[in-house]
C-alpha positions in Angstrom: 0.1 0.3 0.0 2.8 2.2 0.8 4.8 1.9 -2.7 1.2 2.1 -4.5 1.3 5.7 -2.4 4.6 6.5 -3.5 3.8 5.9 -7.0 0.7 8.0 -6.7 2.4 10.8 -5.2 5.5 11.1 -7.6 2.9 10.9 -10.4 1.3 14.2 -9.1 4.4 15.5 -8.7 5.3 15.1 -11.9 2.0 16.4 -13.1 2.1 19.7 -11.0 5.6 19.9 -12.3 4.7 19.6 -16.4 2.2 22.3 -15.8 4.2 24.8 -14.1 6.8 23.9 -17.2 4.7 24.7 -19.7 3.6 28.0 -17.8 6.8 29.3 -17.3 8.3 27.8 -19.7 10.6 30.7 -21.3 10.4 32.8 -24.4 12.5 30.3 -26.2 9.6 28.0 -25.9 6.7 30.2 -26.3 8.2 31.3 -29.4 7.7 27.7 -30.9 4.8 27.3 -29.3 3.5 30.3 -31.2 5.1 28.7 -34.9 3.0 25.6 -33.6 -0.2 27.6 -33.5 0.5 28.9 -37.1 1.1 26.2 -38.7 4.8 26.5 -39.2 5.9 23.4 -37.8 8.0 20.9 -39.7 6.9 17.1 -39.2 8.9 14.1 -40.5 6.8 10.9 -40.7 9.1 7.7 -39.9 6.6 5.0 -40.8 3.9 6.0 -42.9 1.6 3.4 -43.5 -1.8 3.7 -41.6 -0.8 5.2 -38.5 1.4 7.7 -39.8 -0.1 8.6 -43.4 -3.3 9.4 -41.6 -1.9 11.7 -39.1 0.9 13.1 -41.8 -2.3 13.9 -44.3 -4.2 15.8 -41.1 -1.5 17.9 -40.2 0.3 19.1 -43.5 -4.1 19.9 -44.1 -3.5 21.8 -41.2 -0.8 24.0 -42.5 2.4 21.7 -41.4 4.3 21.2 -43.6 5.5 16.7 -43.9 7.9 14.3 -44.6 7.1 11.0 -45.3 9.3 8.3 -45.1 9.0 4.7 -45.1 11.3 1.1 -46.4 8.8 2.3 -50.1 10.0 5.9 -51.2 7.7 5.3 -54.5 4.7 4.5 -52.1 6.1 7.6 -49.9 6.0 10.0 -53.3 2.7 8.9 -54.0 1.1 10.0 -50.9 2.9 12.6 -50.6 1.6 14.1 -53.8 -1.9 13.0 -52.6 -2.3 15.0 -49.9 -0.9 18.0 -51.6 2.0 21.0 -51.7 2.5 20.7 -47.6 3.8 16.7 -48.1 6.6 15.5 -49.6 8.8 12.0 -49.5 12.6 11.3 -48.2 14.2 8.6 -46.5 14.0 7.9 -43.0 17.2 10.5 -42.6 16.0 12.7 -45.0 13.0 12.8 -42.5 14.5 12.8 -39.5 17.1 15.4 -40.3 13.7 17.6 -42.0 11.7 17.4 -38.8 11.4 20.1 -36.0 9.0 17.0 -34.5 9.2 13.6 -35.6 6.3 11.3 -35.8 7.9 7.4 -35.1 5.1 4.8 -36.3 7.4 1.6 -37.9 6.5 -1.5 -36.4 8.2 -2.2 -33.3 10.7 -5.0 -34.2 11.8 -2.2 -36.4 12.3 0.2 -33.8 16.2 -1.0 -32.5 17.6 -0.5 -35.8 15.5 2.7 -36.7 17.4 4.1 -33.4 20.7 2.7 -35.1 20.0 4.4 -38.1 18.7 7.9 -37.0 21.1 8.0 -33.8 22.4 11.6 -33.8 19.7 13.0 -36.3 16.9 12.8 -33.4 19.2 13.5 -30.5 17.4 16.7 -28.2 14.5 16.7 -31.2 10.7 16.2 -30.1 9.4 12.2 -31.0 6.2 11.1 -30.7 6.0 7.6 -30.0 2.9 6.2 -31.3 4.8 2.2 -31.9 3.1 -0.3 -30.3 4.8 -3.7 -29.1 2.8 -7.4 -29.7 4.7 -10.2 -29.0 3.1 -12.0 -32.0 4.4 -9.6 -34.6 7.5 -8.4 -33.1 9.0 -11.3 -31.2 11.1 -11.0 -28.5 11.6 -7.2 -28.5 8.0 -6.8 -28.2 7.8 -9.3 -25.0 10.8 -7.1 -24.1 8.9 -3.8 -24.3 5.9 -5.2 -23.2 7.9 -6.3 -20.1 10.0 -3.4 -19.3 7.0 -1.0 -20.3 6.9 0.3 -24.1 7.8 4.0 -22.8 10.7 3.0 -21.1 11.1 0.6 -24.1 11.3 3.6 -26.7 13.4 5.9 -24.7 16.2 3.0 -24.6 15.9 2.4 -27.6 15.5 6.1 -29.3 18.7 7.6 -26.9 18.6 11.0 -26.6 15.4 12.1 -27.9 12.4 13.8 -26.1 9.9 11.0 -26.5 6.2 12.1 -26.0 4.1 8.8 -26.3 0.5 9.0 -28.0 -1.3 8.3 -30.6 -1.1 4.4 -29.1 -4.9 3.0 -28.0 -6.8 4.9 -30.7 -7.9 3.1 -34.2 -5.9 5.4 -37.1 -9.9 5.3 -38.6 -11.0 7.2 -36.1 -8.3 10.0 -36.6 -9.6 11.5 -39.2 -13.1 12.0 -38.1 -12.0 13.7 -35.0 -12.2 17.2 -35.8 -15.7 17.0 -36.8 -16.9 15.8 -33.8 -19.0 18.4 -31.2 -17.5 16.0 -28.3 -14.1 16.5 -28.3 -12.4 12.8 -26.6 -9.1 13.2 -24.7 -6.0 11.5 -26.0 -3.8 10.3 -23.2 0.2 10.8 -23.6 3.1 10.2 -21.4 6.6 11.7 -21.6 9.4 12.7 -19.3 9.7 16.1 -20.7 6.9 18.7 -20.4 7.9 20.6 -23.1 7.9 18.3 -25.5 4.7 16.9 -24.2 3.4 20.8 -24.8 4.8 21.0 -28.4 3.2 17.3 -29.1 0.2 18.6 -27.6 -0.1 21.2 -30.1 -0.2 18.9 -33.3 -2.4 16.6 -31.1 -5.0 19.2 -30.9 -4.8 19.6 -35.1 -6.2 15.9 -35.0 -9.2 17.0 -33.3 -8.4 15.6 -29.7 -7.2 17.1 -26.5 -4.3 15.8 -24.8 -4.1 14.5 -21.3 -0.7 14.2 -19.3 -1.2 10.8 -17.2 2.4 11.4 -16.1 5.7 10.0 -17.1 7.3 7.9 -19.6 7.0 4.8 -17.0 3.1 5.4 -17.9 3.5 4.7 -21.2 3.2 1.0 -20.5 -0.7 1.6 -20.2 -1.1 3.3 -23.3 -1.5 0.0 -25.5 -4.4 -1.7 -27.2 -6.5 -3.7 -24.6 -5.5 -1.4 -21.4 -8.0 0.9 -19.2 -7.0 3.6 -21.6 -7.5 2.4 -25.2 -10.4 3.2 -26.9 -12.0 6.7 -27.1 -13.2 8.8 -23.7 -13.5 12.1 -22.3 -10.6 13.9 -20.9 -12.2 13.6 -17.2 -12.4 9.8 -17.5 -8.5 9.7 -18.9 -7.4 11.2 -15.7 -10.0 9.3 -13.3 -8.8 6.1 -14.9 -4.8 6.7 -15.1 -5.0 8.2 -11.7 -6.0 4.0 -10.6 -2.9 2.9 -12.7 0.9 2.9 -11.7 
């Protein structure tokens, strides 16, 4: 019981500190947030499948510029052409170098190699981690990530990146409809970096969700399909559920 109380107390302290950092982050961060609000973010998409392709299209339509990348450059070129002038295609290294923010949306078993290939390019950058480990698909890497916790595992595989775990527990088919709905659902996110979480939050709002910071990356273990935080819920319900988790 004491251990559980300590975990919850630590999470509450993190959330208070995160809120203070967002409010008092200073002019450099404020300038970046203003740029995001004005639709001037550059976003590198590493993995332009269902999640990456869908989010890239939404962000490009919202005024951001995106670069799609995957193992199939011709697919990415066709995707970029279908999206319009705010989209382009390149290699994963080009996308990582291009983006102020990186969306990581690859199968989890690919993440160790992606982390090695992009080392240095993603260091210090905000990386939105939309990757989910599935042992049946991802083998030993998936088993290890589930045991360690998806957020902490991603941080180990992508060293130096400012990771925000998001878009993990909502199906990609729901994303294009979000902005048109009368009710705004919450999007649970986890991060150890409050400023990175605030930057990611502006992009989440562009998709049509209200970001809900549920805690540090250790809470990323709950941001996968099949957990109590999976699916679409209102922001307050997400906060209530998150408060019961550790």
